[in-house]
C-alpha positions as CSV (number, residue, x, y, z in Angstrom):
1,M,123.1,73.2,-116.2
2,Q,126.3,71.6,-115.1
3,Y,128.2,72.3,-111.9
4,R,132.0,72.7,-111.5
5,R,134.2,72.7,-108.4
6,L,135.5,76.1,-107.4
7,G,139.2,75.3,-108.0
8,S,140.5,72.8,-105.4
9,S,137.6,73.5,-103.0
10,G,134.7,71.2,-102.6
11,L,132.2,74.0,-103.4
12,Q,130.2,73.4,-106.6
13,V,129.1,76.4,-108.7
14,S,126.9,76.5,-111.8
15,E,128.8,76.9,-115.0
16,L,126.9,80.1,-115.7
17,S,126.1,82.5,-113.0
18,L,124.3,85.9,-112.6
19,G,126.1,89.2,-111.7
20,S,124.8,92.6,-110.7
21,W,127.5,95.0,-111.9
22,V,126.0,98.1,-113.7
23,T,122.4,96.6,-113.7
24,Y,121.2,96.4,-110.1
25,H,119.8,99.7,-108.8
26,N,120.9,101.5,-112.0
27,Q,118.7,99.5,-114.4
28,V,117.1,96.8,-112.3
29,N,114.9,97.3,-109.2
30,V,114.1,94.8,-106.5
31,T,111.1,93.4,-108.4
32,A,113.0,92.9,-111.6
33,A,116.0,91.4,-109.7
34,R,113.7,89.0,-107.9
35,E,112.1,87.9,-111.2
36,M,115.5,87.4,-113.0
37,M,117.1,85.6,-110.0
38,A,114.1,83.3,-109.8
39,A,114.3,82.5,-113.5
40,A,118.1,81.9,-113.3
41,F,117.6,79.7,-110.2
42,D,114.9,77.7,-112.0
43,A,117.4,77.2,-114.8
44,G,120.0,75.8,-112.4
45,V,122.0,78.9,-111.6
46,N,123.2,78.8,-108.0
47,F,125.8,81.6,-107.9
48,F,124.9,85.3,-107.7
49,D,127.8,87.8,-107.8
50,N,127.9,91.3,-106.2
51,A,130.4,93.9,-104.8
52,E,130.4,96.5,-102.1
53,V,131.1,99.3,-104.6
54,Y,128.4,98.4,-107.1
55,A,125.9,101.3,-107.2
56,G,127.5,102.6,-104.0
57,G,126.2,99.6,-102.0
58,Q,122.7,99.8,-103.4
59,S,123.4,96.7,-105.6
60,E,123.8,94.6,-102.5
61,T,120.7,96.1,-101.0
62,V,118.7,95.2,-104.1
63,M,120.0,91.7,-104.1
64,G,119.4,91.3,-100.4
65,E,115.7,92.4,-100.7
66,A,115.3,90.0,-103.6
67,L,116.8,87.1,-101.6
68,K,114.5,87.9,-98.7
69,A,111.5,87.7,-100.9
70,L,112.6,84.5,-102.6
71,N,113.3,82.8,-99.3
72,W,115.3,80.0,-100.8
73,P,117.0,77.5,-98.5
74,R,120.4,79.0,-97.7
75,L,122.3,75.8,-98.8
76,D,120.8,76.2,-102.3
77,Y,122.5,79.4,-103.4
78,I,125.9,81.1,-103.3
79,V,126.5,84.8,-102.9
80,S,129.7,86.8,-103.4
81,T,130.9,90.3,-102.7
82,K,134.1,92.2,-103.2
83,F,136.1,94.7,-101.2
84,F,138.6,97.4,-102.1
85,W,137.2,100.8,-103.2
86,G,134.9,101.3,-100.3
87,L,131.9,103.5,-100.0
88,H,133.6,106.6,-98.4
89,K,130.4,108.8,-98.4
90,D,131.4,111.2,-95.7
91,G,134.5,112.5,-93.9
92,P,138.2,111.7,-94.7
93,T,138.8,108.8,-97.1
94,A,141.8,107.3,-95.1
95,N,141.1,103.6,-94.3
96,K,137.9,103.8,-96.4
97,K,139.1,104.0,-100.0
98,D,141.4,101.9,-102.2
99,T,142.7,99.7,-99.4
100,L,142.8,96.2,-98.1
101,N,144.0,97.0,-94.6
102,R,142.6,95.1,-91.6
103,K,140.5,98.0,-90.3
104,Y,138.7,98.5,-93.6
105,L,138.1,94.8,-94.3
106,I,136.7,93.9,-90.9
107,Q,134.2,96.7,-91.1
108,A,133.4,96.2,-94.8
109,I,132.2,92.6,-94.3
110,D,129.8,93.8,-91.6
111,G,128.3,96.4,-94.0
112,S,127.8,93.9,-96.8
113,L,126.2,91.3,-94.5
114,K,123.7,94.0,-93.4
115,R,122.9,95.1,-96.9
116,L,122.5,91.6,-98.2
117,G,120.6,90.4,-95.1
118,L,122.8,87.4,-94.7
119,E,124.5,85.7,-91.7
120,F,127.5,84.9,-93.9
121,I,128.7,85.5,-97.4
122,D,129.9,82.5,-99.4
123,L,132.7,84.1,-101.4
124,V,134.5,87.3,-100.6
125,Y,137.1,88.8,-102.9
126,C,139.9,91.4,-102.7
127,H,138.5,93.4,-105.6
128,R,142.0,94.8,-106.6
129,P,145.5,94.5,-105.2
130,D,146.6,97.1,-102.7
131,P,150.3,98.0,-103.1
132,H,150.2,100.1,-99.9
133,T,149.2,97.4,-97.5
134,P,151.4,94.4,-96.8
135,I,150.0,91.3,-98.3
136,E,150.5,89.6,-94.9
137,E,148.0,92.0,-93.3
138,T,145.4,91.4,-96.0
139,V,145.8,87.6,-95.9
140,W,145.4,87.5,-92.1
141,A,142.3,89.8,-92.3
142,M,140.7,87.7,-94.9
143,S,141.5,84.4,-93.1
144,D,140.1,85.9,-89.9
145,M,136.9,86.8,-91.7
146,I,136.4,83.1,-92.5
147,A,137.5,82.0,-89.0
148,R,134.8,84.3,-87.5
149,G,132.1,82.7,-89.7
150,K,131.4,85.8,-91.7
151,A,132.6,84.2,-95.0
152,L,133.3,80.7,-96.3
153,Y,135.9,81.2,-99.0
154,W,138.1,84.1,-100.1
155,G,139.9,85.0,-103.2
156,T,141.1,87.9,-105.4
157,S,140.0,89.8,-108.5
158,E,142.4,91.1,-111.1
159,W,145.5,90.2,-109.1
160,S,148.7,89.2,-110.9
161,A,149.9,85.6,-110.7
162,Q,152.8,86.7,-108.5
163,E,150.5,88.5,-106.1
164,I,148.1,85.5,-105.8
165,Q,151.0,83.1,-105.3
166,S,152.5,85.4,-102.6
167,A,149.1,85.5,-100.8
168,W,148.8,81.7,-101.0
169,D,152.3,81.2,-99.7
170,I,151.8,83.4,-96.7
171,A,148.5,81.6,-95.9
172,N,150.2,78.2,-96.3
173,K,153.2,79.2,-94.1
174,H,150.9,80.4,-91.2
175,H,148.2,77.7,-91.6
176,L,145.6,80.3,-92.6
177,H,142.7,80.0,-95.0
178,K,144.1,80.2,-98.4
179,P,142.7,82.1,-101.4
180,V,140.9,79.6,-103.6
181,M,139.6,81.7,-106.5
182,E,140.3,84.6,-108.8
183,Q,137.8,86.7,-110.7
184,P,139.5,88.0,-113.9
185,Q,138.1,89.6,-117.0
186,Y,138.0,86.9,-119.7
187,H,136.5,87.0,-123.2
188,L,137.6,86.6,-126.8
189,F,139.5,89.8,-126.8
190,H,141.1,89.5,-123.3
191,R,142.7,86.2,-122.9
192,K,146.4,86.2,-122.0
193,R,146.0,86.5,-118.2
194,V,143.7,83.5,-117.9
195,E,145.4,81.4,-120.6
196,K,149.1,82.2,-119.9
197,E,149.8,84.2,-116.8
198,Y,147.8,82.0,-114.5
199,A,148.7,78.8,-116.2
200,R,150.9,77.3,-113.4
201,L,148.5,78.4,-110.6
202,Y,145.8,75.9,-111.7
203,E,147.9,72.9,-110.9
204,D,150.3,74.4,-108.3
205,I,147.6,75.9,-105.9
206,G,144.3,74.7,-107.4
207,L,143.1,78.2,-108.4
208,G,139.5,78.4,-109.5
209,L,138.1,81.1,-111.8
210,T,134.8,83.0,-111.6
211,T,135.3,85.1,-114.8
212,W,133.5,88.4,-115.6
213,S,132.6,90.3,-118.8
214,P,132.2,87.4,-121.3
215,L,130.6,89.8,-123.7
216,A,133.4,92.5,-123.4
217,S,130.9,94.9,-121.8
218,G,128.6,94.4,-124.8
219,L,131.1,94.6,-127.6
220,L,130.5,90.9,-128.4
221,T,126.8,91.4,-128.8
222,G,127.3,93.3,-132.0
223,K,125.2,96.3,-130.8
224,Y,128.2,98.7,-131.0
225,R,129.1,98.2,-134.6
226,N,127.4,101.5,-135.6
227,G,128.2,103.5,-132.5
228,I,126.8,103.8,-129.0
229,P,123.1,103.1,-128.8
230,P,121.3,105.5,-126.4
231,D,119.9,102.6,-124.3
232,S,123.1,100.7,-124.0
233,R,125.6,100.2,-121.2
234,G,128.1,102.4,-123.0
235,A,125.6,105.3,-122.8
236,L,125.1,105.1,-119.1
237,E,126.4,107.8,-116.8
238,G,129.8,106.8,-115.4
239,M,130.5,104.3,-118.2
240,G,132.3,106.6,-120.6
241,F,135.6,104.7,-119.9
242,L,134.2,101.8,-122.0
243,V,133.5,103.8,-125.2
244,N,136.9,103.5,-126.9
245,G,136.9,99.8,-126.5
246,L,133.3,99.4,-127.6
247,T,133.8,101.4,-130.8
248,D,137.2,99.8,-131.8
249,I,137.0,99.4,-135.6
250,A,139.1,96.3,-135.9
251,K,137.3,94.5,-133.1
252,N,133.9,95.3,-134.4
253,A,135.0,94.0,-137.8
254,A,135.9,90.8,-136.1
255,V,132.5,90.7,-134.3
256,T,130.9,90.8,-137.8
257,Q,132.9,87.7,-138.8
258,L,132.0,86.0,-135.5
259,G,128.4,86.7,-136.4
260,T,128.8,84.4,-139.4
261,I,130.1,81.6,-137.2
262,A,127.3,82.1,-134.8
263,A,124.7,81.9,-137.6
264,D,126.3,78.7,-138.8
265,L,125.8,77.2,-135.3
266,G,122.2,78.4,-135.1
267,C,122.9,80.9,-132.2
268,N,123.6,84.6,-131.7
269,L,126.8,86.4,-130.9
270,S,126.2,86.6,-127.2
271,Q,125.6,82.9,-126.9
272,L,128.7,82.1,-128.9
273,A,130.9,84.4,-126.8
274,I,129.6,83.0,-123.5
275,A,129.8,79.4,-124.6
276,W,133.4,80.0,-125.7
277,V,134.4,81.2,-122.2
278,A,132.5,78.4,-120.5
279,S,134.3,75.9,-122.8
280,N,137.6,76.6,-121.0
281,P,137.9,73.8,-118.3
282,R,139.8,76.2,-116.0
283,V,136.8,78.4,-115.7
284,S,134.6,77.4,-112.7
285,T,131.7,79.7,-113.7
286,V,131.0,82.5,-116.2
287,I,129.4,85.5,-114.6
288,T,126.7,86.9,-117.0
289,G,124.7,90.0,-116.6
290,A,121.2,91.0,-117.7
291,S,118.9,94.1,-117.3
292,K,115.9,92.3,-118.8
293,S,114.5,88.8,-118.5
294,A,114.8,88.3,-122.2
295,Q,118.6,88.9,-122.0
296,L,118.9,86.4,-119.2
297,T,117.0,83.8,-121.2
298,E,119.2,84.5,-124.2
299,N,122.4,84.2,-122.2
300,L,121.4,80.9,-120.7
301,G,120.9,79.6,-124.3
302,A,124.7,79.5,-124.4
303,L,124.5,76.1,-122.7
304,E,123.1,74.6,-125.8
305,V,125.9,76.0,-127.9
306,M,128.8,74.6,-125.9
307,P,128.5,71.0,-127.4
308,K,128.7,72.6,-130.9
309,L,132.2,74.2,-130.2
310,T,134.1,71.5,-132.0
311,P,137.9,71.8,-132.5
312,E,137.1,73.0,-136.1
313,V,134.8,75.8,-134.8
314,M,137.2,76.8,-132.1
315,A,139.9,77.2,-134.8
316,R,137.6,79.4,-136.8
317,I,137.0,81.6,-133.8
318,D,140.7,81.8,-133.0
319,E,141.5,82.8,-136.6
320,V,139.2,85.8,-136.3
321,T,140.1,86.9,-132.7
322,S,143.5,85.8,-131.6
323,T,145.5,88.6,-133.1
324,L,143.2,91.2,-131.5
325,A,143.4,89.6,-128.0
326,N,145.4,91.0,-125.1
């Protein structure tokens, strides 16, 4: 495992990391989470990604219980969470849903700290932009979160380049803690934001990336070429929004061609797709997911594929996928 700096910060993150979206609580209990986190840690993974909204807060609880059982030195691992959608279980949703206002953010961090059982969270993200709250208010609240010792670094997820630049400029003007990372979707069929829209931000403000969905929610595993398997992510309750993308005929045809390239390299589709994302030097870490230990082991095998991605192989991959990417 190699480690990369998170943008212009001094924090070093493993080039592959482990996320909890969809899996924790829904498919993975505390025992399974502990086993997979231990295996990932033993392989060199030091970053574990979460979010307040995942499984209605239960994903953080599962990870927190696993961390308590593992009892690692706090300096040895990095945990993230994200805020925006809220939990809004009871009562009116004002200031509890789809917001990044100060009231919500200051209380949201306390809830996540309690569920994760931590004194501070390493990375906190604004999970989506909030057009109804002034960016100034959000920037001040996130900076205050760090100043109060409840988080170490803050960033954004799925913000536009203009929104990120605006937040950075406000923080710079007022000598506040600046956003240092963005968490965008990035895979072979979703490329333009990372490769084009954010291009200037890497040099101008030192933006780091912790990318998600390297397998396009499973499309790049090849399992959806004949429909939606009953035991797959696409069949889970609440995941119906993924179905159209997973069953896209043109993309599944491309996946078949990618399978030939993977076979030539002596790996499988998942490993090829993850290695491709990790090969981008702008990516600080690739967040992977797994519901079983075997999947985790398979994903980590992408590390051995990365040296095989020669310019000739990358050109073959581009020929298959570039016209289908957005």
